[in-house]
C-alpha positions in Angstrom: 14.3 2.5 -12.4 10.6 2.2 -12.6 8.1 4.2 -10.6 5.3 2.7 -8.6 2.2 4.7 -7.6 0.2 3.5 -4.6 -3.3 4.9 -4.0 -4.2 4.2 -0.4 -7.5 5.2 1.2 -7.7 5.4 5.0 -11.0 5.6 6.9 -11.0 7.1 10.4 -14.0 7.7 12.6 -13.6 11.1 14.1 -15.8 12.0 17.1 -17.8 15.2 17.1 -16.7 16.2 20.6 -13.6 15.7 22.6 -11.1 15.5 19.7 -7.6 16.7 20.4 -4.2 16.3 18.7 -3.1 13.5 21.1 -6.1 11.3 20.4 -5.7 11.9 16.7 -2.0 10.9 16.8 -2.8 7.9 19.0 -5.4 6.7 16.4 -2.8 7.0 13.6 -0.1 5.3 15.6 -2.4 2.5 16.5 -3.1 1.8 12.8 0.5 2.2 11.6 1.1 -1.6 11.3 -2.0 -1.9 9.1 -0.9 1.0 7.0 2.7 -0.3 6.7 1.6 -3.8 5.6 -0.9 -2.4 3.1 2.0 -0.4 1.5 4.3 -3.4 1.6 1.7 -5.6 0.0 1.1 -3.1 -2.8 4.8 -2.9 -3.4 5.2 -6.6 -3.6 2.2 -6.9 -5.9 3.6 -4.2 -8.2 7.0 -5.9 -8.3 5.3 -9.2 -9.1 3.4 -7.6 -12.0 6.5 -6.0 -13.3 8.4 -9.2 -13.2 5.6 -11.1 -15.0 5.5 -8.4 -17.7 9.3 -8.6 -18.1 9.4 -12.4 -18.4 6.5 -12.5 -20.8 8.2 -10.0 -23.1 11.6 -11.7 -23.0 10.3 -15.2 -23.5 6.7 -15.1 -24.7 6.4 -18.8 -25.5 7.8 -19.9 -22.1 5.5 -17.9 -19.8 1.8 -17.9 -20.4 
């Protein structure tokens, strides 16, 4: 089984005043679909690269 490492950078704008735990959790919850799809996209890209590498090593003249 192969390992995949995903480096994901998130940018949040945090206000100077009026920050509480609920508003912070709300901001994270609001962005969960974007975070989820970024991880999913990275996993599919890694799987594609892994498959391409495997196919090129098993049949180098067939896949260019």
